[in-house]
N, C-alpha and C positions, 0 to 999 in steps of 0.2 A: 503494500499499500504506499509506504512511504517513497519507495523509488518510481511508482505511478505518478505521484504529486511531483517529484523533483523532475520528472522528464516533462511534464505539463509546464512547470515553473520554467524552465530552460527553453521550451519551445515559445512561450508567450514572449520572454524577454528577447530572443532572437529575433521574433516577428517583429517587437516594437523598436529594436534597433534598426531593422530594416527601412522600416516607414519613417522613422525620424532622421534617417540621412537622407533626405531628399534633395539636398544641395539648395535649397531656397528657390527663387524665380529665377528664371532664364535672363540672362544679358542681354540687352537688347542692342543691336549694333547700330553706331551712328552713321547716318546718311550723309555723305559728303554734300557739301554746297552743291558742286559741278556734277551731281549726279545725272542727269539728263545729257550732259555732253562728254560722256565718258566713252572712251573708245575699248575695243578688246585688250588683253594683256598686249605687252610688248613681244612676246614671243609669237604672237598669231600674225605680226604686222609684217608689211614688207620691208626692205632696209632702208630705203628713203624716207617712210612713213616713221620709223624709229628712230631716223636720226634727226627729222623735223620735229619730232614730238618732244625729243631729249635734249634738243640743241640750248645751249645757254644763251640766250636772248641778252641778259645783263651785261656779257662779256663782251659779245659781238655788237651790241646794238643795232641789231637788224631786227625789228618789231615785227616785221611780216612772216619771219621764218615760224613755220607750225602747221600743222594741222587743221584744215578748215573744213565747215559743209555748211549747205545753207539752212540747216535747222539742226538744233542740238541732238534730236534724237536719230539723226543720219549719223550721228560719229560712232555708233555702235555697230554699224555695218561696216565700219573702214576696212578695206582689205579682205573682206569675208564674202561680198557679194558684189557685182556689177551694179553702179547707180550713177545717177547724175547728181550733180549738186556738191562736190566736193573738191579740195585743192590741197595737194600736198607741197608744199612750199619749205626747199632747203635754202642755203645761201647761195646755191649756183644754178637751181633748176626748179621747174614747176612742173607736177602732175594733174592733170585733171582727165576726166571720162574720155578716153580714146586720143589723149594728147600729150607728148611730154616736149616740154621746152627746157633749153638750158641758155644762160645769161651770165653776165660778169655780176658779182655782187654789188647791190646799190650802196650808196652812200650811208654811213651811219648816223643813226640818230633821226632821220628824217620820218615825218608822218606820212608824206605821198610822195611817190616815186614813178617815173614813166622810164622804162628801159627796153632796148631792142633785145630779142631772143630769136634762138634759131630753134624752130619747134617741127617735131615730126608727129604726124598722123598716119597710122599704119606704115604704107612705103614712101609716100608723101612728104616733101620738106619744104618748108617755106621761114621766112623771115615774118616776124610778128611784134608788134609795139604790146608791152605789158604795162597797165598802170594799177599800181597798189594805192590805196589810201588807208590809214588807219583811221578808224573811227574814235576806239578806244584801245586797251590792251587786249579785249576779248571779241572784237569785232574789226572786220577791214571790208571794204569794197574792194572787189578786182574786177578789171576789164582786160580782155584778152582781144588781141586784133583789132582795136579801136572801138569795140562794143561799148556804146554809151547808153547809160550811165554805168555800166556794170553791175556787178552781181553782189548783195552782202551775204558775208558768211560769217560764222561764231567759230572760236576757238575750240578744239578738240582736246581732250585731257587724258592722259593715261590714269588709270585706276591705281591706288597707291598699294 
């Protein structure tokens, strides 16, 4: 009889210990302010996209360098599927849907630039005028080939 009571007591204490060690409420993950403009992880991006996204603009003073999309939600599609409405800008190149251009880096510290670029779309090569106007650190207007007034883009960000 004593053994049976002891077994029941040990069983009850064991169950109580399991229930008491629940760990409390789950911690909520903080959502970053730039959540809507996040790109896929760097390991899934093309080389020029990763270069543009990680470029140290404070050192180069080339504010236009970065990964851009016409709306924040398009940032998540970067290099994952074909779509219109993006611009990958490195210090010496611009890639948009169906076209890649190369150019000499612009003057540092300027909010608006116009420069000549050598562009390639498929097998066709051409010279184009590119105009970049920074609206602020997160928005720019880009016009390629004299298209006026250009398109407005938002900066895309890498997840941390």
